[in-house]
BALUM-933082 format. One record per atom (N, C-alpha, C, O): residue number from 1; residue in one letter; chain; atom name; x, y, z. Coordinates in nm, 3 decimals. Layout:
<atoms>
{NUM, A, A, CA, {X, Y, Z}}
...
</atoms>
This chain:
<atoms>
{1, M, A, N, {0.085, -0.118, 0.000}}
{1, M, A, CA, {0.000, 0.000, 0.000}}
{1, M, A, C, {0.089, 0.124, 0.000}}
{1, M, A, O, {0.186, 0.131, 0.076}}
{2, N, A, N, {0.058, 0.217, -0.082}}
{2, N, A, CA, {0.133, 0.342, -0.092}}
{2, N, A, C, {0.087, 0.439, 0.016}}
{2, N, A, O, {-0.033, 0.450, 0.042}}
{3, I, A, N, {0.182, 0.510, 0.079}}
{3, I, A, CA, {0.146, 0.604, 0.185}}
{3, I, A, C, {0.055, 0.715, 0.135}}
{3, I, A, O, {-0.026, 0.768, 0.211}}
{4, I, A, N, {0.066, 0.749, 0.008}}
{4, I, A, CA, {-0.020, 0.854, -0.049}}
{4, I, A, C, {-0.165, 0.809, -0.045}}
{4, I, A, O, {-0.254, 0.893, -0.029}}
{5, E, A, N, {-0.191, 0.680, -0.058}}
{5, E, A, CA, {-0.328, 0.630, -0.052}}
{5, E, A, C, {-0.390, 0.649, 0.086}}
{5, E, A, O, {-0.513, 0.650, 0.099}}
{6, L, A, N, {-0.308, 0.664, 0.189}}
{6, L, A, CA, {-0.358, 0.676, 0.325}}
{6, L, A, C, {-0.396, 0.819, 0.362}}
{6, L, A, O, {-0.465, 0.840, 0.462}}
{7, R, A, N, {-0.354, 0.917, 0.283}}
{7, R, A, CA, {-0.380, 1.057, 0.315}}
{7, R, A, C, {-0.517, 1.098, 0.264}}
{7, R, A, O, {-0.568, 1.045, 0.165}}
{8, D, A, N, {-0.577, 1.196, 0.333}}
{8, D, A, CA, {-0.700, 1.256, 0.285}}
{8, D, A, C, {-0.669, 1.341, 0.163}}
{8, D, A, O, {-0.557, 1.389, 0.148}}
{9, E, A, N, {-0.767, 1.359, 0.079}}
{9, E, A, CA, {-0.751, 1.442, -0.041}}
{9, E, A, C, {-0.708, 1.583, -0.002}}
{9, E, A, O, {-0.771, 1.647, 0.082}}
{10, G, A, N, {-0.601, 1.631, -0.063}}
{10, G, A, CA, {-0.555, 1.767, -0.039}}
{10, G, A, C, {-0.464, 1.782, 0.082}}
{10, G, A, O, {-0.407, 1.889, 0.102}}
{11, E, A, N, {-0.449, 1.680, 0.163}}
{11, E, A, CA, {-0.360, 1.687, 0.280}}
{11, E, A, C, {-0.217, 1.665, 0.236}}
{11, E, A, O, {-0.188, 1.567, 0.168}}
{12, P, A, N, {-0.125, 1.756, 0.274}}
{12, P, A, CA, {0.013, 1.739, 0.230}}
{12, P, A, C, {0.079, 1.619, 0.297}}
{12, P, A, O, {0.046, 1.583, 0.410}}
{13, A, A, N, {0.172, 1.558, 0.226}}
{13, A, A, CA, {0.247, 1.445, 0.282}}
{13, A, A, C, {0.336, 1.494, 0.395}}
{13, A, A, O, {0.390, 1.604, 0.386}}
{14, P, A, N, {0.352, 1.415, 0.501}}
{14, P, A, CA, {0.440, 1.458, 0.610}}
{14, P, A, C, {0.586, 1.457, 0.566}}
{14, P, A, O, {0.626, 1.377, 0.481}}
{15, T, A, N, {0.664, 1.546, 0.623}}
{15, T, A, CA, {0.807, 1.547, 0.595}}
{15, T, A, C, {0.877, 1.446, 0.686}}
{15, T, A, O, {0.821, 1.402, 0.787}}
{16, V, A, N, {0.998, 1.410, 0.650}}
{16, V, A, CA, {1.076, 1.317, 0.731}}
{16, V, A, C, {1.098, 1.374, 0.871}}
{16, V, A, O, {1.088, 1.301, 0.970}}
{17, I, A, N, {1.126, 1.504, 0.880}}
{17, I, A, CA, {1.145, 1.567, 1.011}}
{17, I, A, C, {1.018, 1.556, 1.094}}
{17, I, A, O, {1.026, 1.528, 1.214}}
{18, N, A, N, {0.901, 1.578, 1.035}}
{18, N, A, CA, {0.775, 1.567, 1.110}}
{18, N, A, C, {0.746, 1.424, 1.153}}
{18, N, A, O, {0.696, 1.401, 1.262}}
{19, I, A, N, {0.778, 1.328, 1.067}}
{19, I, A, CA, {0.760, 1.187, 1.104}}
{19, I, A, C, {0.852, 1.153, 1.221}}
{19, I, A, O, {0.811, 1.088, 1.316}}
{20, L, A, N, {0.977, 1.198, 1.213}}
{20, L, A, CA, {1.074, 1.173, 1.320}}
{20, L, A, C, {1.030, 1.240, 1.450}}
{20, L, A, O, {1.034, 1.178, 1.556}}
{21, R, A, N, {0.988, 1.366, 1.443}}
{21, R, A, CA, {0.943, 1.439, 1.562}}
{21, R, A, C, {0.824, 1.367, 1.628}}
{21, R, A, O, {0.820, 1.354, 1.750}}
{22, T, A, N, {0.730, 1.320, 1.547}}
{22, T, A, CA, {0.614, 1.247, 1.600}}
{22, T, A, C, {0.658, 1.120, 1.671}}
{22, T, A, O, {0.607, 1.088, 1.779}}
{23, Y, A, N, {0.752, 1.046, 1.611}}
{23, Y, A, CA, {0.804, 0.925, 1.674}}
{23, Y, A, C, {0.868, 0.957, 1.809}}
{23, Y, A, O, {0.841, 0.891, 1.909}}
{24, L, A, N, {0.953, 1.061, 1.812}}
{24, L, A, CA, {1.021, 1.098, 1.936}}
{24, L, A, C, {0.920, 1.137, 2.043}}
{24, L, A, O, {0.931, 1.093, 2.158}}
{25, E, A, N, {0.822, 1.218, 2.007}}
{25, E, A, CA, {0.719, 1.262, 2.103}}
{25, E, A, C, {0.638, 1.143, 2.155}}
{25, E, A, O, {0.615, 1.131, 2.275}}
{26, N, A, N, {0.595, 1.055, 2.064}}
{26, N, A, CA, {0.513, 0.940, 2.103}}
{26, N, A, C, {0.586, 0.840, 2.190}}
{26, N, A, O, {0.524, 0.759, 2.259}}
{27, N, A, N, {0.720, 0.844, 2.188}}
{27, N, A, CA, {0.799, 0.750, 2.267}}
{27, N, A, C, {0.876, 0.818, 2.381}}
{27, N, A, O, {0.970, 0.761, 2.437}}
{28, N, A, N, {0.835, 0.940, 2.413}}
{28, N, A, CA, {0.887, 1.016, 2.528}}
{28, N, A, C, {1.037, 1.046, 2.522}}
{28, N, A, O, {1.103, 1.051, 2.626}}
{29, Y, A, N, {1.091, 1.067, 2.402}}
{29, Y, A, CA, {1.229, 1.111, 2.387}}
{29, Y, A, C, {1.233, 1.263, 2.390}}
{29, Y, A, O, {1.132, 1.329, 2.364}}
{30, D, A, N, {1.349, 1.319, 2.421}}
{30, D, A, CA, {1.366, 1.464, 2.427}}
{30, D, A, C, {1.430, 1.521, 2.301}}
{30, D, A, O, {1.426, 1.643, 2.281}}
{31, G, A, N, {1.487, 1.437, 2.216}}
{31, G, A, CA, {1.552, 1.484, 2.095}}
{31, G, A, C, {1.640, 1.377, 2.034}}
{31, G, A, O, {1.614, 1.257, 2.050}}
{32, L, A, N, {1.745, 1.421, 1.964}}
{32, L, A, CA, {1.839, 1.330, 1.899}}
{32, L, A, C, {1.977, 1.344, 1.961}}
{32, L, A, O, {2.016, 1.451, 2.009}}
{33, C, A, N, {2.050, 1.234, 1.960}}
{33, C, A, CA, {2.183, 1.229, 2.018}}
{33, C, A, C, {2.281, 1.176, 1.914}}
{33, C, A, O, {2.261, 1.067, 1.858}}
{34, G, A, N, {2.386, 1.255, 1.887}}
{34, G, A, CA, {2.491, 1.212, 1.794}}
{34, G, A, C, {2.618, 1.180, 1.870}}
{34, G, A, O, {2.617, 1.173, 1.993}}
{35, D, A, N, {2.728, 1.161, 1.798}}
{35, D, A, CA, {2.855, 1.127, 1.861}}
{35, D, A, C, {2.901, 1.235, 1.958}}
{35, D, A, O, {2.937, 1.205, 2.072}}
{36, E, A, N, {2.899, 1.359, 1.916}}
{36, E, A, CA, {2.941, 1.469, 2.003}}
{36, E, A, C, {2.843, 1.585, 1.995}}
{36, E, A, O, {2.881, 1.702, 2.009}}
{37, C, A, N, {2.716, 1.553, 1.972}}
{37, C, A, CA, {2.616, 1.659, 1.963}}
{37, C, A, C, {2.480, 1.605, 2.003}}
{37, C, A, O, {2.462, 1.485, 2.021}}
{38, G, A, N, {2.388, 1.693, 2.017}}
{38, G, A, CA, {2.251, 1.657, 2.047}}
{38, G, A, C, {2.161, 1.772, 2.009}}
{38, G, A, O, {2.203, 1.888, 2.013}}
{39, C, A, N, {2.039, 1.742, 1.974}}
{39, C, A, CA, {1.945, 1.850, 1.943}}
{39, C, A, C, {1.811, 1.818, 2.006}}
{39, C, A, O, {1.765, 1.704, 2.004}}
{40, P, A, N, {1.747, 1.921, 2.062}}
{40, P, A, CA, {1.617, 1.901, 2.126}}
{40, P, A, C, {1.509, 1.879, 2.022}}
{40, P, A, O, {1.525, 1.915, 1.905}}
{41, I, A, N, {1.400, 1.822, 2.064}}
{41, I, A, CA, {1.290, 1.787, 1.975}}
{41, I, A, C, {1.233, 1.909, 1.903}}
{41, I, A, O, {1.181, 1.896, 1.792}}
{42, D, A, N, {1.242, 2.026, 1.964}}
{42, D, A, CA, {1.187, 2.146, 1.900}}
{42, D, A, C, {1.286, 2.213, 1.806}}
{42, D, A, O, {1.253, 2.315, 1.745}}
{43, D, A, N, {1.407, 2.158, 1.792}}
{43, D, A, CA, {1.507, 2.214, 1.701}}
{43, D, A, C, {1.591, 2.102, 1.641}}
{43, D, A, O, {1.713, 2.102, 1.652}}
{44, L, A, N, {1.523, 2.006, 1.578}}
{44, L, A, CA, {1.594, 1.894, 1.517}}
{44, L, A, C, {1.681, 1.943, 1.402}}
{44, L, A, O, {1.642, 2.032, 1.326}}
{45, R, A, N, {1.798, 1.886, 1.391}}
{45, R, A, CA, {1.899, 1.923, 1.291}}
{45, R, A, C, {1.953, 2.063, 1.313}}
{45, R, A, O, {1.982, 2.134, 1.217}}
{46, A, A, N, {1.967, 2.102, 1.437}}
{46, A, A, CA, {2.022, 2.235, 1.469}}
{46, A, A, C, {2.162, 2.252, 1.410}}
{46, A, A, O, {2.203, 2.365, 1.381}}
{47, C, A, N, {2.234, 2.144, 1.393}}
{47, C, A, CA, {2.370, 2.151, 1.340}}
{47, C, A, C, {2.372, 2.155, 1.187}}
{47, C, A, O, {2.478, 2.176, 1.128}}
{48, D, A, N, {2.260, 2.137, 1.123}}
{48, D, A, CA, {2.248, 2.134, 0.977}}
{48, D, A, C, {2.329, 2.022, 0.912}}
{48, D, A, O, {2.360, 2.028, 0.793}}
{49, E, A, N, {2.364, 1.921, 0.990}}
{49, E, A, CA, {2.434, 1.804, 0.937}}
{49, E, A, C, {2.334, 1.692, 0.916}}
{49, E, A, O, {2.219, 1.701, 0.959}}
{50, S, A, N, {2.376, 1.587, 0.850}}
{50, S, A, CA, {2.292, 1.469, 0.833}}
{50, S, A, C, {2.262, 1.410, 0.971}}
{50, S, A, O, {2.349, 1.404, 1.057}}
{51, F, A, N, {2.139, 1.367, 0.991}}
{51, F, A, CA, {2.104, 1.307, 1.120}}
{51, F, A, C, {2.088, 1.156, 1.106}}
{51, F, A, O, {2.029, 1.092, 1.193}}
{52, S, A, N, {2.141, 1.098, 0.999}}
{52, S, A, CA, {2.127, 0.954, 0.976}}
{52, S, A, C, {2.201, 0.871, 1.080}}
{52, S, A, O, {2.166, 0.754, 1.101}}
{53, H, A, N, {2.302, 0.928, 1.146}}
{53, H, A, CA, {2.377, 0.855, 1.249}}
{53, H, A, C, {2.321, 0.878, 1.390}}
{53, H, A, O, {2.364, 0.812, 1.485}}
{54, C, A, N, {2.227, 0.972, 1.403}}
{54, C, A, CA, {2.174, 1.009, 1.536}}
{54, C, A, C, {2.078, 0.903, 1.589}}
{54, C, A, O, {2.018, 0.827, 1.513}}
{55, K, A, N, {2.066, 0.901, 1.721}}
{55, K, A, CA, {1.975, 0.809, 1.788}}
{55, K, A, C, {1.882, 0.890, 1.878}}
{55, K, A, O, {1.917, 1.001, 1.919}}
{56, P, A, N, {1.764, 0.836, 1.910}}
{56, P, A, CA, {1.676, 0.905, 2.005}}
{56, P, A, C, {1.748, 0.925, 2.138}}
{56, P, A, O, {1.823, 0.838, 2.182}}
{57, G, A, N, {1.724, 1.039, 2.201}}
{57, G, A, CA, {1.795, 1.068, 2.324}}
{57, G, A, C, {1.710, 1.137, 2.430}}
{57, G, A, O, {1.598, 1.181, 2.405}}
{58, Y, A, N, {1.768, 1.144, 2.549}}
{58, Y, A, CA, {1.706, 1.207, 2.666}}
{58, Y, A, C, {1.794, 1.322, 2.711}}
{58, Y, A, O, {1.915, 1.308, 2.726}}
{59, K, A, N, {1.732, 1.436, 2.734}}
{59, K, A, CA, {1.804, 1.554, 2.779}}
{59, K, A, C, {1.833, 1.541, 2.929}}
{59, K, A, O, {1.748, 1.497, 3.007}}
{60, R, A, N, {1.955, 1.580, 2.967}}
{60, R, A, CA, {1.991, 1.579, 3.109}}
{60, R, A, C, {2.098, 1.684, 3.136}}
{60, R, A, O, {2.160, 1.736, 3.043}}
{61, K, A, N, {2.117, 1.713, 3.262}}
{61, K, A, CA, {2.222, 1.807, 3.301}}
{61, K, A, C, {2.358, 1.739, 3.286}}
{61, K, A, O, {2.369, 1.619, 3.309}}
{62, P, A, N, {2.461, 1.815, 3.249}}
{62, P, A, CA, {2.594, 1.755, 3.235}}
{62, P, A, C, {2.658, 1.726, 3.370}}
{62, P, A, O, {2.628, 1.793, 3.470}}
{63, T, A, N, {2.744, 1.628, 3.373}}
{63, T, A, CA, {2.822, 1.600, 3.493}}
{63, T, A, C, {2.936, 1.702, 3.501}}
{63, T, A, O, {2.964, 1.770, 3.403}}
{64, Q, A, N, {2.999, 1.712, 3.614}}
{64, Q, A, CA, {3.113, 1.802, 3.629}}
{64, Q, A, C, {3.225, 1.764, 3.532}}
{64, Q, A, O, {3.289, 1.852, 3.475}}
{65, E, A, N, {3.247, 1.636, 3.514}}
{65, E, A, CA, {3.349, 1.589, 3.420}}
{65, E, A, C, {3.318, 1.635, 3.277}}
{65, E, A, O, {3.408, 1.676, 3.204}}
{66, E, A, N, {3.193, 1.627, 3.238}}
{66, E, A, CA, {3.153, 1.670, 3.103}}
{66, E, A, C, {3.168, 1.821, 3.087}}
{66, E, A, O, {3.207, 1.868, 2.980}}
{67, I, A, N, {3.138, 1.897, 3.191}}
{67, I, A, CA, {3.156, 2.043, 3.186}}
{67, I, A, C, {3.304, 2.075, 3.168}}
{67, I, A, O, {3.339, 2.163, 3.089}}
{68, E, A, N, {3.390, 2.005, 3.240}}
{68, E, A, CA, {3.534, 2.028, 3.227}}
{68, E, A, C, {3.585, 1.989, 3.087}}
{68, E, A, O, {3.675, 2.054, 3.034}}
{69, E, A, N, {3.527, 1.884, 3.028}}
{69, E, A, CA, {3.572, 1.838, 2.896}}
{69, E, A, C, {3.515, 1.922, 2.782}}
{69, E, A, O, {3.587, 1.957, 2.689}}
{70, Y, A, N, {3.385, 1.955, 2.788}}
{70, Y, A, CA, {3.319, 2.022, 2.676}}
{70, Y, A, C, {3.289, 2.170, 2.700}}
{70, Y, A, O, {3.255, 2.241, 2.606}}
{71, G, A, N, {3.301, 2.215, 2.822}}
{71, G, A, CA, {3.267, 2.352, 2.853}}
{71, G, A, C, {3.127, 2.363, 2.914}}
{71, G, A, O, {3.052, 2.265, 2.917}}
{72, E, A, N, {3.094, 2.480, 2.960}}
{72, E, A, CA, {2.966, 2.505, 3.027}}
{72, E, A, C, {2.850, 2.487, 2.929}}
{72, E, A, O, {2.854, 2.540, 2.817}}
{73, C, A, N, {2.749, 2.413, 2.970}}
{73, C, A, CA, {2.628, 2.396, 2.888}}
{73, C, A, C, {2.511, 2.364, 2.981}}
{73, C, A, O, {2.530, 2.312, 3.091}}
{74, E, A, N, {2.391, 2.397, 2.936}}
{74, E, A, CA, {2.271, 2.374, 3.016}}
{74, E, A, C, {2.232, 2.227, 3.021}}
{74, E, A, O, {2.182, 2.179, 3.123}}
{75, W, A, N, {2.254, 2.154, 2.911}}
{75, W, A, CA, {2.213, 2.015, 2.903}}
{75, W, A, C, {2.297, 1.941, 2.800}}
{75, W, A, O, {2.366, 2.002, 2.718}}
{76, I, A, N, {2.291, 1.809, 2.808}}
{76, I, A, CA, {2.346, 1.723, 2.704}}
{76, I, A, C, {2.239, 1.618, 2.672}}
{76, I, A, O, {2.144, 1.601, 2.747}}
{77, M, A, N, {2.256, 1.550, 2.561}}
{77, M, A, CA, {2.162, 1.447, 2.521}}
{77, M, A, C, {2.229, 1.312, 2.539}}
{77, M, A, O, {2.344, 1.293, 2.498}}
{78, S, A, N, {2.158, 1.218, 2.599}}
{78, S, A, CA, {2.210, 1.085, 2.624}}
{78, S, A, C, {2.114, 0.981, 2.567}}
{78, S, A, O, {1.993, 1.002, 2.568}}
{79, T, A, N, {2.167, 0.870, 2.518}}
{79, T, A, CA, {2.081, 0.763, 2.468}}
{79, T, A, C, {2.026, 0.677, 2.581}}
{79, T, A, O, {1.936, 0.595, 2.559}}
{80, R, A, N, {2.079, 0.696, 2.700}}
{80, R, A, CA, {2.038, 0.613, 2.814}}
{80, R, A, C, {1.935, 0.685, 2.900}}
{80, R, A, O, {1.963, 0.792, 2.954}}
{81, K, A, N, {1.817, 0.626, 2.914}}
{81, K, A, CA, {1.710, 0.689, 2.992}}
{81, K, A, C, {1.750, 0.704, 3.138}}
{81, K, A, O, {1.711, 0.801, 3.203}}
{82, E, A, N, {1.826, 0.608, 3.191}}
{82, E, A, CA, {1.865, 0.615, 3.332}}
{82, E, A, C, {1.956, 0.734, 3.360}}
{82, E, A, O, {1.973, 0.773, 3.476}}
{83, D, A, N, {2.015, 0.793, 3.255}}
{83, D, A, CA, {2.099, 0.911, 3.272}}
{83, D, A, C, {2.017, 1.040, 3.287}}
{83, D, A, O, {2.071, 1.144, 3.323}}
{84, K, A, N, {1.889, 1.033, 3.259}}
{84, K, A, CA, {1.805, 1.153, 3.252}}
{84, K, A, C, {1.816, 1.241, 3.377}}
{84, K, A, O, {1.815, 1.363, 3.365}}
{85, D, A, N, {1.826, 1.182, 3.493}}
{85, D, A, CA, {1.833, 1.259, 3.617}}
{85, D, A, C, {1.975, 1.274, 3.671}}
{85, D, A, O, {1.994, 1.325, 3.781}}
{86, A, A, N, {2.073, 1.231, 3.595}}
{86, A, A, CA, {2.214, 1.243, 3.637}}
{86, A, A, C, {2.263, 1.384, 3.614}}
{86, A, A, O, {2.193, 1.465, 3.555}}
{87, G, A, N, {2.379, 1.413, 3.658}}
{87, G, A, CA, {2.440, 1.543, 3.634}}
{87, G, A, C, {2.446, 1.628, 3.759}}
{87, G, A, O, {2.411, 1.585, 3.869}}
{88, V, A, N, {2.492, 1.752, 3.739}}
{88, V, A, CA, {2.509, 1.843, 3.853}}
{88, V, A, C, {2.391, 1.935, 3.868}}
{88, V, A, O, {2.388, 2.019, 3.958}}
</atoms>
């Protein structure tokens, strides 16, 4: 079955970003997590790079070690849900 057949007449097809955002929201993720980056759900692809390597992530406060390594930041994105409440 073609996805176009599932849409109402005149309704625009969803974009990949909107499909991804819906998935993240429906599964309680906070955004995407890359090797050395992360973006919140309301600003996906903030880095303007390909997000094909990114994974769903949870926003959390950085640890003191991460602040010393990467510099001051309000949050980081982690793929591990148990990390959500970690940090300083």
